[in-house]
Biopython code that builds the backbone (N, CA, C, O; Angstrom):
import numpy as np
from Bio.PDB.StructureBuilder import StructureBuilder

atoms = [
    (1, "LYS", "N", (83.689, 45.200, 95.664)),
    (1, "LYS", "CA", (83.044, 46.086, 96.620)),
    (1, "LYS", "C", (83.157, 45.456, 98.003)),
    (1, "LYS", "O", (82.771, 44.305, 98.207)),
    (2, "GLU", "N", (83.682, 46.215, 98.935)),
    (2, "GLU", "CA", (83.955, 45.693, 100.272)),
    (2, "GLU", "C", (82.791, 45.821, 101.240)),
    (2, "GLU", "O", (82.645, 44.994, 102.141)),
    (3, "ASP", "N", (81.949, 46.858, 101.068)),
    (3, "ASP", "CA", (80.889, 47.106, 102.036)),
    (3, "ASP", "C", (79.716, 47.812, 101.360)),
    (3, "ASP", "O", (79.760, 48.089, 100.161)),
    (4, "ASP", "N", (78.675, 48.098, 102.125)),
    (4, "ASP", "CA", (77.478, 48.731, 101.593)),
    (4, "ASP", "C", (77.352, 50.205, 101.974)),
    (4, "ASP", "O", (76.265, 50.772, 101.865)),
    (5, "VAL", "N", (78.428, 50.831, 102.413)),
    (5, "VAL", "CA", (78.389, 52.247, 102.786)),
    (5, "VAL", "C", (78.294, 53.060, 101.493)),
    (5, "VAL", "O", (79.207, 53.010, 100.669)),
    (6, "PRO", "N", (77.191, 53.817, 101.302)),
    (6, "PRO", "CA", (77.013, 54.511, 100.030)),
    (6, "PRO", "C", (77.833, 55.797, 99.883)),
    (6, "PRO", "O", (78.245, 56.145, 98.776)),
    (7, "VAL", "N", (78.071, 56.505, 100.996)),
    (7, "VAL", "CA", (78.763, 57.790, 100.932)),
    (7, "VAL", "C", (79.927, 57.785, 101.912)),
    (7, "VAL", "O", (79.782, 57.402, 103.073)),
    (8, "LEU", "N", (81.087, 58.220, 101.421)),
    (8, "LEU", "CA", (82.271, 58.336, 102.273)),
    (8, "LEU", "C", (82.737, 59.785, 102.256)),
    (8, "LEU", "O", (82.836, 60.393, 101.190)),
    (9, "VAL", "N", (83.023, 60.343, 103.427)),
    (9, "VAL", "CA", (83.492, 61.718, 103.540)),
    (9, "VAL", "C", (84.923, 61.692, 104.057)),
    (9, "VAL", "O", (85.216, 61.098, 105.095)),
    (10, "PHE", "N", (85.808, 62.347, 103.312)),
    (10, "PHE", "CA", (87.216, 62.451, 103.694)),
    (10, "PHE", "C", (87.527, 63.925, 103.910)),
    (10, "PHE", "O", (87.428, 64.725, 102.980)),
    (11, "ASP", "N", (87.901, 64.287, 105.129)),
    (11, "ASP", "CA", (88.215, 65.671, 105.459)),
    (11, "ASP", "C", (89.716, 65.806, 105.680)),
    (11, "ASP", "O", (90.331, 65.014, 106.394)),
    (12, "GLU", "N", (90.295, 66.832, 105.047)),
    (12, "GLU", "CA", (91.721, 67.120, 105.201)),
    (12, "GLU", "C", (92.605, 65.943, 104.801)),
    (12, "GLU", "O", (93.573, 65.630, 105.495)),
    (13, "VAL", "N", (92.278, 65.293, 103.691)),
    (13, "VAL", "CA", (93.102, 64.172, 103.228)),
    (13, "VAL", "C", (94.475, 64.641, 102.795)),
    (13, "VAL", "O", (95.375, 63.826, 102.592)),
    (14, "ASP", "N", (94.648, 65.953, 102.651)),
    (14, "ASP", "CA", (95.921, 66.489, 102.174)),
    (14, "ASP", "C", (96.865, 66.900, 103.303)),
    (14, "ASP", "O", (97.919, 67.479, 103.039)),
    (15, "ALA", "N", (96.512, 66.613, 104.538)),
    (15, "ALA", "CA", (97.388, 66.980, 105.658)),
    (15, "ALA", "C", (98.736, 66.280, 105.504)),
    (15, "ALA", "O", (98.797, 65.057, 105.382)),
    (16, "ASN", "N", (99.810, 67.060, 105.510)),
    (16, "ASN", "CA", (101.185, 66.558, 105.379)),
    (16, "ASN", "C", (101.425, 65.814, 104.070)),
    (16, "ASN", "O", (102.239, 64.892, 104.017)),
    (17, "VAL", "N", (100.719, 66.213, 103.016)),
    (17, "VAL", "CA", (100.846, 65.572, 101.707)),
    (17, "VAL", "C", (101.180, 66.633, 100.672)),
    (17, "VAL", "O", (100.735, 67.776, 100.784)),
    (18, "GLY", "N", (101.952, 66.264, 99.679)),
    (18, "GLY", "CA", (102.264, 67.175, 98.582)),
    (18, "GLY", "C", (102.864, 66.420, 97.421)),
    (18, "GLY", "O", (103.105, 65.216, 97.513)),
    (19, "GLY", "N", (103.103, 67.113, 96.337)),
    (19, "GLY", "CA", (103.774, 66.542, 95.178)),
    (19, "GLY", "C", (103.083, 65.311, 94.620)),
    (19, "GLY", "O", (101.860, 65.262, 94.495)),
    (20, "GLU", "N", (103.893, 64.323, 94.289)),
    (20, "GLU", "CA", (103.375, 63.090, 93.699)),
    (20, "GLU", "C", (102.443, 62.339, 94.644)),
    (20, "GLU", "O", (101.550, 61.624, 94.191)),
    (21, "THR", "N", (102.639, 62.492, 95.938)),
    (21, "THR", "CA", (101.756, 61.821, 96.888)),
    (21, "THR", "C", (100.331, 62.347, 96.736)),
    (21, "THR", "O", (99.373, 61.584, 96.859)),
    (22, "ALA", "N", (100.185, 63.647, 96.470)),
    (22, "ALA", "CA", (98.853, 64.229, 96.273)),
    (22, "ALA", "C", (98.181, 63.621, 95.052)),
    (22, "ALA", "O", (96.979, 63.359, 95.077)),
    (23, "THR", "N", (98.935, 63.394, 93.990)),
    (23, "THR", "CA", (98.394, 62.762, 92.793)),
    (23, "THR", "C", (97.943, 61.342, 93.105)),
    (23, "THR", "O", (96.900, 60.903, 92.622)),
    (24, "THR", "N", (98.711, 60.631, 93.900)),
    (24, "THR", "CA", (98.363, 59.263, 94.294)),
    (24, "THR", "C", (97.101, 59.257, 95.151)),
    (24, "THR", "O", (96.235, 58.399, 94.979)),
    (25, "VAL", "N", (96.998, 60.217, 96.075)),
    (25, "VAL", "CA", (95.785, 60.320, 96.911)),
    (25, "VAL", "C", (94.573, 60.577, 96.025)),
    (25, "VAL", "O", (93.526, 59.961, 96.222)),
    (26, "GLY", "N", (94.698, 61.478, 95.052)),
    (26, "GLY", "CA", (93.607, 61.755, 94.129)),
    (26, "GLY", "C", (93.194, 60.515, 93.353)),
    (26, "GLY", "O", (92.002, 60.256, 93.181)),
    (27, "ALA", "N", (94.160, 59.756, 92.889)),
    (27, "ALA", "CA", (93.863, 58.524, 92.148)),
    (27, "ALA", "C", (93.153, 57.511, 93.041)),
    (27, "ALA", "O", (92.246, 56.814, 92.587)),
    (28, "LYS", "N", (93.553, 57.427, 94.291)),
    (28, "LYS", "CA", (92.900, 56.510, 95.230)),
    (28, "LYS", "C", (91.460, 56.942, 95.510)),
    (28, "LYS", "O", (90.565, 56.101, 95.597)),
    (29, "MET", "N", (91.235, 58.253, 95.651)),
    (29, "MET", "CA", (89.872, 58.754, 95.860)),
    (29, "MET", "C", (88.995, 58.382, 94.653)),
    (29, "MET", "O", (87.847, 57.969, 94.816)),
    (30, "ARG", "N", (89.539, 58.531, 93.464)),
    (30, "ARG", "CA", (88.803, 58.195, 92.243)),
    (30, "ARG", "C", (88.485, 56.697, 92.202)),
    (30, "ARG", "O", (87.396, 56.298, 91.789)),
    (31, "GLN", "N", (89.434, 55.882, 92.629)),
    (31, "GLN", "CA", (89.221, 54.428, 92.674)),
    (31, "GLN", "C", (88.107, 54.077, 93.665)),
    (31, "GLN", "O", (87.239, 53.261, 93.359)),
    (32, "ILE", "N", (88.131, 54.681, 94.828)),
    (32, "ILE", "CA", (87.099, 54.444, 95.840)),
    (32, "ILE", "C", (85.732, 54.866, 95.302)),
    (32, "ILE", "O", (84.719, 54.234, 95.603)),
    (33, "ALA", "N", (85.708, 55.947, 94.497)),
    (33, "ALA", "CA", (84.453, 56.470, 93.950)),
    (33, "ALA", "C", (83.815, 55.550, 92.916)),
    (33, "ALA", "O", (82.692, 55.798, 92.475)),
    (34, "GLN", "N", (84.509, 54.506, 92.530)),
    (34, "GLN", "CA", (83.909, 53.539, 91.614)),
    (34, "GLN", "C", (82.764, 52.786, 92.282)),
    (34, "GLN", "O", (81.822, 52.363, 91.611)),
    (35, "ASP", "N", (82.840, 52.616, 93.614)),
    (35, "ASP", "CA", (81.825, 51.863, 94.351)),
    (35, "ASP", "C", (81.090, 52.676, 95.409)),
    (35, "ASP", "O", (80.161, 52.170, 96.039)),
    (36, "HIS", "N", (81.493, 53.930, 95.613)),
    (36, "HIS", "CA", (80.907, 54.776, 96.646)),
    (36, "HIS", "C", (80.819, 56.197, 96.133)),
    (36, "HIS", "O", (81.564, 56.593, 95.237)),
    (37, "GLN", "N", (79.908, 56.958, 96.704)),
    (37, "GLN", "CA", (79.946, 58.392, 96.473)),
    (37, "GLN", "C", (80.971, 58.943, 97.443)),
    (37, "GLN", "O", (80.938, 58.614, 98.629)),
    (38, "VAL", "N", (81.882, 59.776, 96.960)),
    (38, "VAL", "CA", (82.961, 60.309, 97.785)),
    (38, "VAL", "C", (82.850, 61.830, 97.852)),
    (38, "VAL", "O", (82.731, 62.504, 96.829)),
    (39, "LEU", "N", (82.892, 62.350, 99.066)),
    (39, "LEU", "CA", (83.016, 63.782, 99.287)),
    (39, "LEU", "C", (84.378, 63.982, 99.934)),
    (39, "LEU", "O", (84.620, 63.517, 101.048)),
    (40, "CYS", "N", (85.261, 64.675, 99.233)),
    (40, "CYS", "CA", (86.634, 64.834, 99.696)),
    (40, "CYS", "C", (86.939, 66.318, 99.860)),
    (40, "CYS", "O", (86.810, 67.090, 98.910)),
    (41, "ILE", "N", (87.338, 66.712, 101.046)),
    (41, "ILE", "CA", (87.688, 68.095, 101.331)),
    (41, "ILE", "C", (89.200, 68.211, 101.243)),
    (41, "ILE", "O", (89.929, 67.554, 101.986)),
    (42, "THR", "N", (89.669, 69.061, 100.321)),
    (42, "THR", "CA", (91.106, 69.162, 100.071)),
    (42, "THR", "C", (91.496, 70.579, 99.695)),
    (42, "THR", "O", (90.660, 71.366, 99.251)),
    (43, "HIS", "N", (92.769, 70.898, 99.876)),
    (43, "HIS", "CA", (93.335, 72.174, 99.447)),
    (43, "HIS", "C", (94.335, 71.954, 98.322)),
    (43, "HIS", "O", (94.961, 72.906, 97.857)),
    (44, "LEU", "N", (94.494, 70.711, 97.879)),
    (44, "LEU", "CA", (95.480, 70.392, 96.856)),
    (44, "LEU", "C", (94.817, 70.135, 95.509)),
    (44, "LEU", "O", (93.903, 69.318, 95.401)),
    (45, "ALA", "N", (95.286, 70.840, 94.487)),
    (45, "ALA", "CA", (94.720, 70.709, 93.143)),
    (45, "ALA", "C", (94.798, 69.278, 92.595)),
    (45, "ALA", "O", (93.829, 68.835, 91.978)),
    (46, "PRO", "N", (95.898, 68.526, 92.784)),
    (46, "PRO", "CA", (95.919, 67.169, 92.236)),
    (46, "PRO", "C", (94.841, 66.257, 92.834)),
    (46, "PRO", "O", (94.340, 65.360, 92.155)),
    (47, "VAL", "N", (94.492, 66.481, 94.078)),
    (47, "VAL", "CA", (93.425, 65.692, 94.704)),
    (47, "VAL", "C", (92.074, 66.151, 94.158)),
    (47, "VAL", "O", (91.242, 65.325, 93.782)),
    (48, "ALA", "N", (91.855, 67.465, 94.113)),
    (48, "ALA", "CA", (90.590, 68.003, 93.610)),
    (48, "ALA", "C", (90.365, 67.650, 92.143)),
    (48, "ALA", "O", (89.233, 67.392, 91.735)),
    (49, "ALA", "N", (91.424, 67.637, 91.356)),
    (49, "ALA", "CA", (91.308, 67.352, 89.924)),
    (49, "ALA", "C", (90.857, 65.925, 89.648)),
    (49, "ALA", "O", (90.347, 65.642, 88.564)),
    (50, "ALA", "N", (91.032, 65.031, 90.593)),
    (50, "ALA", "CA", (90.643, 63.629, 90.400)),
    (50, "ALA", "C", (89.139, 63.430, 90.505)),
    (50, "ALA", "O", (88.625, 62.391, 90.090)),
    (51, "GLY", "N", (88.435, 64.396, 91.046)),
    (51, "GLY", "CA", (86.989, 64.272, 91.217)),
    (51, "GLY", "C", (86.226, 64.546, 89.935)),
    (51, "GLY", "O", (86.776, 65.075, 88.969)),
    (52, "ASP", "N", (84.965, 64.184, 89.937)),
    (52, "ASP", "CA", (84.109, 64.432, 88.782)),
    (52, "ASP", "C", (83.301, 65.706, 88.935)),
    (52, "ASP", "O", (82.825, 66.260, 87.944)),
    (53, "SER", "N", (83.140, 66.173, 90.148)),
    (53, "SER", "CA", (82.456, 67.435, 90.422)),
    (53, "SER", "C", (83.339, 68.227, 91.372)),
    (53, "SER", "O", (84.180, 67.668, 92.075)),
    (54, "HIS", "N", (83.134, 69.541, 91.379)),
    (54, "HIS", "CA", (83.962, 70.396, 92.227)),
    (54, "HIS", "C", (83.068, 71.421, 92.904)),
    (54, "HIS", "O", (82.416, 72.227, 92.239)),
    (55, "LEU", "N", (83.042, 71.387, 94.222)),
    (55, "LEU", "CA", (82.317, 72.370, 95.026)),
    (55, "LEU", "C", (83.329, 73.350, 95.592)),
    (55, "LEU", "O", (84.336, 72.947, 96.174)),
    (56, "LEU", "N", (83.062, 74.627, 95.422)),
    (56, "LEU", "CA", (83.921, 75.663, 95.983)),
    (56, "LEU", "C", (83.284, 76.145, 97.278)),
    (56, "LEU", "O", (82.137, 76.592, 97.280)),
    (57, "VAL", "N", (84.018, 76.057, 98.367)),
    (57, "VAL", "CA", (83.522, 76.479, 99.671)),
    (57, "VAL", "C", (84.271, 77.744, 100.070)),
    (57, "VAL", "O", (85.502, 77.782, 100.051)),
    (58, "SER", "N", (83.519, 78.771, 100.429)),
    (58, "SER", "CA", (84.139, 79.997, 100.917)),
    (58, "SER", "C", (83.468, 80.401, 102.219)),
    (58, "SER", "O", (82.309, 80.072, 102.471)),
    (59, "LYS", "N", (84.223, 81.123, 103.038)),
    (59, "LYS", "CA", (83.701, 81.572, 104.331)),
    (59, "LYS", "C", (84.011, 83.055, 104.486)),
    (59, "LYS", "O", (85.029, 83.550, 104.003)),
    (60, "GLU", "N", (83.114, 83.746, 105.166)),
    (60, "GLU", "CA", (83.376, 85.138, 105.517)),
    (60, "GLU", "C", (82.637, 85.468, 106.805)),
    (60, "GLU", "O", (81.616, 84.860, 107.126)),
    (61, "VAL", "N", (83.166, 86.433, 107.532)),
    (61, "VAL", "CA", (82.535, 86.857, 108.779)),
    (61, "VAL", "C", (81.634, 88.049, 108.478)),
    (61, "VAL", "O", (82.087, 89.064, 107.948)),
    (62, "VAL", "N", (80.358, 87.916, 108.820)),
    (62, "VAL", "CA", (79.365, 88.969, 108.619)),
    (62, "VAL", "C", (78.712, 89.247, 109.965)),
    (62, "VAL", "O", (78.097, 88.362, 110.560)),
    (63, "ASP", "N", (78.847, 90.463, 110.436)),
    (63, "ASP", "CA", (78.288, 90.855, 111.737)),
    (63, "ASP", "C", (78.726, 89.911, 112.852)),
    (63, "ASP", "O", (77.918, 89.510, 113.689)),
    (64, "GLY", "N", (80.005, 89.560, 112.858)),
    (64, "GLY", "CA", (80.555, 88.712, 113.904)),
    (64, "GLY", "C", (80.213, 87.238, 113.784)),
    (64, "GLY", "O", (80.506, 86.453, 114.686)),
    (65, "ARG", "N", (79.601, 86.864, 112.688)),
    (65, "ARG", "CA", (79.179, 85.475, 112.495)),
    (65, "ARG", "C", (79.782, 84.928, 111.201)),
    (65, "ARG", "O", (79.755, 85.602, 110.171)),
    (66, "THR", "N", (80.319, 83.723, 111.249)),
    (66, "THR", "CA", (80.913, 83.120, 110.057)),
    (66, "THR", "C", (79.831, 82.500, 109.186)),
    (66, "THR", "O", (79.027, 81.687, 109.643)),
    (67, "GLU", "N", (79.830, 82.905, 107.917)),
    (67, "GLU", "CA", (78.887, 82.358, 106.950)),
    (67, "GLU", "C", (79.666, 81.609, 105.880)),
    (67, "GLU", "O", (80.716, 82.063, 105.425)),
    (68, "SER", "N", (79.146, 80.474, 105.492)),
    (68, "SER", "CA", (79.777, 79.668, 104.451)),
    (68, "SER", "C", (78.916, 79.694, 103.205)),
    (68, "SER", "O", (77.689, 79.769, 103.274)),
    (69, "GLN", "N", (79.582, 79.631, 102.068)),
    (69, "GLN", "CA", (78.891, 79.552, 100.793)),
    (69, "GLN", "C", (79.485, 78.380, 100.022)),
    (69, "GLN", "O", (80.704, 78.219, 99.967)),
    (70, "ILE", "N", (78.622, 77.566, 99.431)),
    (70, "ILE", "CA", (79.072, 76.416, 98.646)),
    (70, "ILE", "C", (78.499, 76.556, 97.249)),
    (70, "ILE", "O", (77.291, 76.721, 97.074)),
    (71, "ILE", "N", (79.382, 76.487, 96.248)),
    (71, "ILE", "CA", (78.983, 76.655, 94.856)),
    (71, "ILE", "C", (79.466, 75.445, 94.056)),
    (71, "ILE", "O", (80.637, 75.072, 94.135)),
    (72, "LEU", "N", (78.556, 74.832, 93.282)),
    (72, "LEU", "CA", (78.942, 73.782, 92.347)),
    (72, "LEU", "C", (79.518, 74.463, 91.118)),
    (72, "LEU", "O", (78.817, 75.197, 90.422)),
    (73, "LEU", "N", (80.792, 74.222, 90.852)),
    (73, "LEU", "CA", (81.456, 74.871, 89.729)),
    (73, "LEU", "C", (81.147, 74.164, 88.414)),
    (73, "LEU", "O", (81.064, 72.938, 88.354)),
    (74, "ASP", "N", (80.978, 74.964, 87.363)),
    (74, "ASP", "CA", (80.849, 74.387, 86.037)),
    (74, "ASP", "C", (82.261, 74.078, 85.517)),
    (74, "ASP", "O", (83.246, 74.287, 86.227)),
    (75, "ARG", "N", (82.351, 73.597, 84.315)),
    (75, "ARG", "CA", (83.632, 73.159, 83.748)),
    (75, "ARG", "C", (84.680, 74.280, 83.761)),
    (75, "ARG", "O", (85.815, 74.072, 84.191)),
    (76, "ARG", "N", (84.296, 75.439, 83.297)),
    (76, "ARG", "CA", (85.248, 76.554, 83.245)),
    (76, "ARG", "C", (85.591, 77.079, 84.642)),
    (76, "ARG", "O", (86.742, 77.415, 84.919)),
    (77, "GLY", "N", (84.596, 77.146, 85.508)),
    (77, "GLY", "CA", (84.846, 77.578, 86.878)),
    (77, "GLY", "C", (85.765, 76.619, 87.601)),
    (77, "GLY", "O", (86.626, 77.029, 88.380)),
    (78, "ARG", "N", (85.574, 75.331, 87.336)),
    (78, "ARG", "CA", (86.432, 74.318, 87.945)),
    (78, "ARG", "C", (87.862, 74.469, 87.466)),
    (78, "ARG", "O", (88.798, 74.422, 88.264)),
    (79, "ALA", "N", (88.034, 74.651, 86.159)),
    (79, "ALA", "CA", (89.384, 74.817, 85.620)),
    (79, "ALA", "C", (90.056, 76.048, 86.215)),
    (79, "ALA", "O", (91.240, 76.010, 86.552)),
    (80, "ALA", "N", (89.309, 77.135, 86.343)),
    (80, "ALA", "CA", (89.868, 78.354, 86.932)),
    (80, "ALA", "C", (90.254, 78.127, 88.390)),
    (80, "ALA", "O", (91.303, 78.594, 88.832)),
    (81, "GLU", "N", (89.415, 77.415, 89.138)),
    (81, "GLU", "CA", (89.711, 77.157, 90.556)),
    (81, "GLU", "C", (90.913, 76.227, 90.707)),
    (81, "GLU", "O", (91.757, 76.451, 91.574)),
    (82, "LEU", "N", (91.003, 75.193, 89.882)),
    (82, "LEU", "CA", (92.166, 74.302, 89.942)),
    (82, "LEU", "C", (93.443, 75.070, 89.618)),
    (82, "LEU", "O", (94.472, 74.865, 90.263)),
    (83, "ALA", "N", (93.382, 75.953, 88.622)),
    (83, "ALA", "CA", (94.543, 76.776, 88.283)),
    (83, "ALA", "C", (94.909, 77.684, 89.455)),
    (83, "ALA", "O", (96.089, 77.857, 89.758)),
    (84, "ARG", "N", (93.895, 78.270, 90.123)),
    (84, "ARG", "CA", (94.160, 79.116, 91.288)),
    (84, "ARG", "C", (94.823, 78.312, 92.399)),
    (84, "ARG", "O", (95.755, 78.783, 93.050)),
    (85, "MET", "N", (94.326, 77.088, 92.608)),
    (85, "MET", "CA", (94.890, 76.227, 93.650)),
    (85, "MET", "C", (96.347, 75.885, 93.366)),
    (85, "MET", "O", (97.143, 75.713, 94.289)),
    (86, "LEU", "N", (96.693, 75.786, 92.084)),
    (86, "LEU", "CA", (98.066, 75.464, 91.698)),
    (86, "LEU", "C", (99.001, 76.651, 91.853)),
    (86, "LEU", "O", (100.220, 76.487, 91.892)),
    (87, "GLY", "N", (98.429, 77.851, 91.943)),
    (87, "GLY", "CA", (99.240, 79.049, 92.113)),
    (87, "GLY", "C", (99.671, 79.621, 90.779)),
    (87, "GLY", "O", (99.271, 79.143, 89.718)),
    (88, "GLY", "N", (100.485, 80.642, 90.849)),
    (88, "GLY", "CA", (100.949, 81.298, 89.631)),
    (88, "GLY", "C", (100.002, 82.399, 89.204)),
    (88, "GLY", "O", (98.882, 82.514, 89.703)),
    (89, "GLU", "N", (100.473, 83.201, 88.276)),
    (89, "GLU", "CA", (99.674, 84.309, 87.771)),
    (89, "GLU", "C", (99.848, 84.423, 86.265)),
    (89, "GLU", "O", (100.744, 83.813, 85.683)),
    (90, "GLY", "N", (98.993, 85.199, 85.652)),
    (90, "GLY", "CA", (99.126, 85.520, 84.236)),
    (90, "GLY", "C", (99.206, 84.301, 83.338)),
    (90, "GLY", "O", (98.316, 83.450, 83.345)),
    (91, "THR", "N", (100.277, 84.223, 82.566)),
    (91, "THR", "CA", (100.453, 83.159, 81.576)),
    (91, "THR", "C", (100.477, 81.784, 82.218)),
    (91, "THR", "O", (99.860, 80.856, 81.694)),
    (92, "LEU", "N", (101.171, 81.625, 83.335)),
    (92, "LEU", "CA", (101.231, 80.324, 84.002)),
    (92, "LEU", "C", (99.836, 79.871, 84.400)),
    (92, "LEU", "O", (99.477, 78.713, 84.184)),
    (93, "ARG", "N", (99.054, 80.758, 84.973)),
    (93, "ARG", "CA", (97.699, 80.403, 85.379)),
    (93, "ARG", "C", (96.853, 80.036, 84.153)),
    (93, "ARG", "O", (96.055, 79.100, 84.212)),
    (94, "ASP", "N", (97.021, 80.757, 83.063)),
    (94, "ASP", "CA", (96.281, 80.446, 81.828)),
    (94, "ASP", "C", (96.646, 79.067, 81.296)),
    (94, "ASP", "O", (95.775, 78.318, 80.855)),
    (95, "VAL", "N", (97.924, 78.734, 81.337)),
    (95, "VAL", "CA", (98.376, 77.406, 80.887)),
    (95, "VAL", "C", (97.761, 76.324, 81.762)),
    (95, "VAL", "O", (97.271, 75.314, 81.255)),
    (96, "MET", "N", (97.784, 76.531, 83.073)),
    (96, "MET", "CA", (97.225, 75.540, 83.995)),
    (96, "MET", "C", (95.719, 75.400, 83.784)),
    (96, "MET", "O", (95.191, 74.289, 83.834)),
    (97, "ARG", "N", (95.023, 76.508, 83.549)),
    (97, "ARG", "CA", (93.579, 76.458, 83.311)),
    (97, "ARG", "C", (93.281, 75.643, 82.050)),
    (97, "ARG", "O", (92.358, 74.830, 82.046)),
    (98, "ARG", "N", (94.052, 75.852, 80.985)),
    (98, "ARG", "CA", (93.842, 75.082, 79.750)),
    (98, "ARG", "C", (94.104, 73.598, 79.977)),
    (98, "ARG", "O", (93.377, 72.752, 79.458)),
    (99, "ARG", "N", (95.132, 73.280, 80.746)),
    (99, "ARG", "CA", (95.417, 71.860, 81.044)),
    (99, "ARG", "C", (94.290, 71.229, 81.844)),
    (99, "ARG", "O", (93.916, 70.080, 81.604)),
    (100, "CYS", "N", (93.747, 71.984, 82.798)),
    (100, "CYS", "CA", (92.638, 71.462, 83.599)),
    (100, "CYS", "C", (91.410, 71.234, 82.728)),
    (100, "CYS", "O", (90.720, 70.228, 82.893)),
    (101, "LEU", "N", (91.125, 72.145, 81.808)),
    (101, "LEU", "CA", (89.989, 71.979, 80.902)),
    (101, "LEU", "C", (90.179, 70.754, 80.020)),
    (101, "LEU", "O", (89.234, 70.002, 79.784)),
    (102, "LYS", "N", (91.391, 70.556, 79.537)),
    (102, "LYS", "CA", (91.688, 69.389, 78.686)),
    (102, "LYS", "C", (91.503, 68.108, 79.482)),
    (102, "LYS", "O", (90.915, 67.152, 78.976)),
    (103, "ARG", "N", (91.986, 68.068, 80.707)),
    (103, "ARG", "CA", (91.853, 66.889, 81.554)),
    (103, "ARG", "C", (90.383, 66.573, 81.799)),
    (103, "ARG", "O", (89.984, 65.409, 81.771)),
    (104, "GLU", "N", (89.579, 67.605, 82.038)),
    (104, "GLU", "CA", (88.159, 67.423, 82.319)),
    (104, "GLU", "C", (87.457, 66.739, 81.141)),
    (104, "GLU", "O", (86.584, 65.898, 81.356)),
    (105, "ARG", "N", (87.820, 67.082, 79.915)),
    (105, "ARG", "CA", (87.194, 66.473, 78.737)),
    (105, "ARG", "C", (87.536, 64.996, 78.610)),
    (105, "ARG", "O", (86.783, 64.239, 77.997)),
    (106, "ASN", "N", (88.657, 64.576, 79.178)),
    (106, "ASN", "CA", (89.124, 63.206, 79.012)),
    (106, "ASN", "C", (88.774, 62.271, 80.164)),
    (106, "ASN", "O", (89.229, 61.127, 80.190)),
    (107, "VAL", "N", (87.977, 62.739, 81.108)),
    (107, "VAL", "CA", (87.626, 61.930, 82.277)),
    (107, "VAL", "C", (86.344, 61.164, 82.002)),
    (107, "VAL", "O", (85.361, 61.734, 81.528)),
    (108, "SER", "N", (86.354, 59.879, 82.297)),
    (108, "SER", "CA", (85.146, 59.086, 82.122)),
    (108, "SER", "C", (84.295, 59.153, 83.383)),
    (108, "SER", "O", (84.823, 59.403, 84.467)),
    (109, "PRO", "N", (82.967, 58.931, 83.263)),
    (109, "PRO", "CA", (82.105, 58.962, 84.436)),
    (109, "PRO", "C", (82.523, 57.914, 85.468)),
    (109, "PRO", "O", (83.057, 56.872, 85.090)),
    (110, "PRO", "N", (82.294, 58.161, 86.757)),
    (110, "PRO", "CA", (82.739, 57.250, 87.804)),
    (110, "PRO", "C", (81.917, 55.972, 87.904)),
    (110, "PRO", "O", (82.411, 54.971, 88.424)),
    (111, "TYR", "N", (80.674, 55.975, 87.420)),
    (111, "TYR", "CA", (79.866, 54.767, 87.474)),
    (111, "TYR", "C", (78.731, 54.880, 86.462)),
    (111, "TYR", "O", (78.364, 55.991, 86.078)),
    (112, "PRO", "N", (78.170, 53.763, 86.023)),
    (112, "PRO", "CA", (77.079, 53.813, 85.052)),
    (112, "PRO", "C", (75.902, 54.622, 85.586)),
    (112, "PRO", "O", (75.548, 54.504, 86.759)),
    (113, "GLY", "N", (75.302, 55.435, 84.739)),
    (113, "GLY", "CA", (74.159, 56.236, 85.138)),
    (113, "GLY", "C", (74.528, 57.601, 85.690)),
    (113, "GLY", "O", (73.644, 58.416, 85.955)),
    (114, "TYR", "N", (75.818, 57.868, 85.870)),
    (114, "TYR", "CA", (76.248, 59.180, 86.363)),
    (114, "TYR", "C", (75.929, 60.228, 85.311)),
    (114, "TYR", "O", (76.181, 60.017, 84.124)),
    (115, "ASN", "N", (75.382, 61.344, 85.733)),
    (115, "ASN", "CA", (75.041, 62.428, 84.832)),
    (115, "ASN", "C", (75.929, 63.614, 85.171)),
    (115, "ASN", "O", (75.757, 64.241, 86.216)),
    (116, "ARG", "N", (76.886, 63.927, 84.290)),
    (116, "ARG", "CA", (77.848, 64.995, 84.554)),
    (116, "ARG", "C", (77.143, 66.341, 84.745)),
    (116, "ARG", "O", (77.624, 67.184, 85.503)),
    (117, "ALA", "N", (76.014, 66.551, 84.072)),
    (117, "ALA", "CA", (75.307, 67.835, 84.172)),
    (117, "ALA", "C", (74.725, 68.048, 85.559)),
    (117, "ALA", "O", (74.778, 69.159, 86.086)),
    (118, "SER", "N", (74.166, 66.993, 86.165)),
    (118, "SER", "CA", (73.536, 67.163, 87.469)),
    (118, "SER", "C", (74.396, 66.671, 88.617)),
    (118, "SER", "O", (74.036, 66.857, 89.780)),
    (119, "GLY", "N", (75.527, 66.046, 88.314)),
    (119, "GLY", "CA", (76.427, 65.575, 89.373)),
    (119, "GLY", "C", (75.976, 64.278, 89.993)),
    (119, "GLY", "O", (75.247, 63.501, 89.375)),
    (120, "TYR", "N", (76.402, 64.045, 91.199)),
    (120, "TYR", "CA", (76.098, 62.791, 91.882)),
    (120, "TYR", "C", (74.649, 62.723, 92.309)),
    (120, "TYR", "O", (74.048, 63.727, 92.692)),
    (121, "ASN", "N", (74.109, 61.556, 92.239)),
    (121, "ASN", "CA", (72.763, 61.298, 92.704)),
    (121, "ASN", "C", (72.880, 60.608, 94.061)),
    (121, "ASN", "O", (73.291, 59.450, 94.132)),
    (122, "LEU", "N", (72.528, 61.299, 95.121)),
    (122, "LEU", "CA", (72.671, 60.730, 96.468)),
    (122, "LEU", "C", (71.842, 59.485, 96.672)),
    (122, "LEU", "O", (72.165, 58.677, 97.543)),
    (123, "GLY", "N", (70.791, 59.300, 95.907)),
    (123, "GLY", "CA", (69.922, 58.139, 96.098)),
    (123, "GLY", "C", (70.225, 56.993, 95.166)),
    (123, "GLY", "O", (69.378, 56.127, 94.950)),
    (124, "ARG", "N", (71.427, 56.974, 94.606)),
    (124, "ARG", "CA", (71.729, 55.950, 93.585)),
    (124, "ARG", "C", (71.633, 54.555, 94.096)),
    (124, "ARG", "O", (71.860, 53.606, 93.346)),
]
sb = StructureBuilder()
sb.init_structure("model")
sb.init_model(0)
sb.init_chain("A")
sb.init_seg("    ")
for serial, (resi, resn, name, xyz) in enumerate(atoms, 1):
    if name == "N":
        sb.init_residue(resn, " ", resi, " ")
    sb.init_atom(name, np.array(xyz, "f"), 0.0, 1.0, " ", f" {name:<3s}", serial, name[0])
structure = sb.get_structure()
């Protein structure tokens, strides 16, 4: 552990990144999360898939004002969102969703005491 910073926020870590580099970035985020809580804002499925929780952020303009909505996705919602991020339709999307669900079952918690049901504890 290098420092005592409990929470790290990474915004747009996927700028000018794709392919295998995105997978490497995701793995690095997961490694950093061993000692810190990480909030990573990304548009790339390989980066998002490396996390233990997935928040879906959406925006819409209502009466000339932008409103944001943030939803903590459950396991199935996360798999569906990762499949959507990967693109494709029909059978391809179904295959990707099943792969994401399988990956989710095989991920170990990021640190002792982590509760997958309630997500990260900011006061850890």
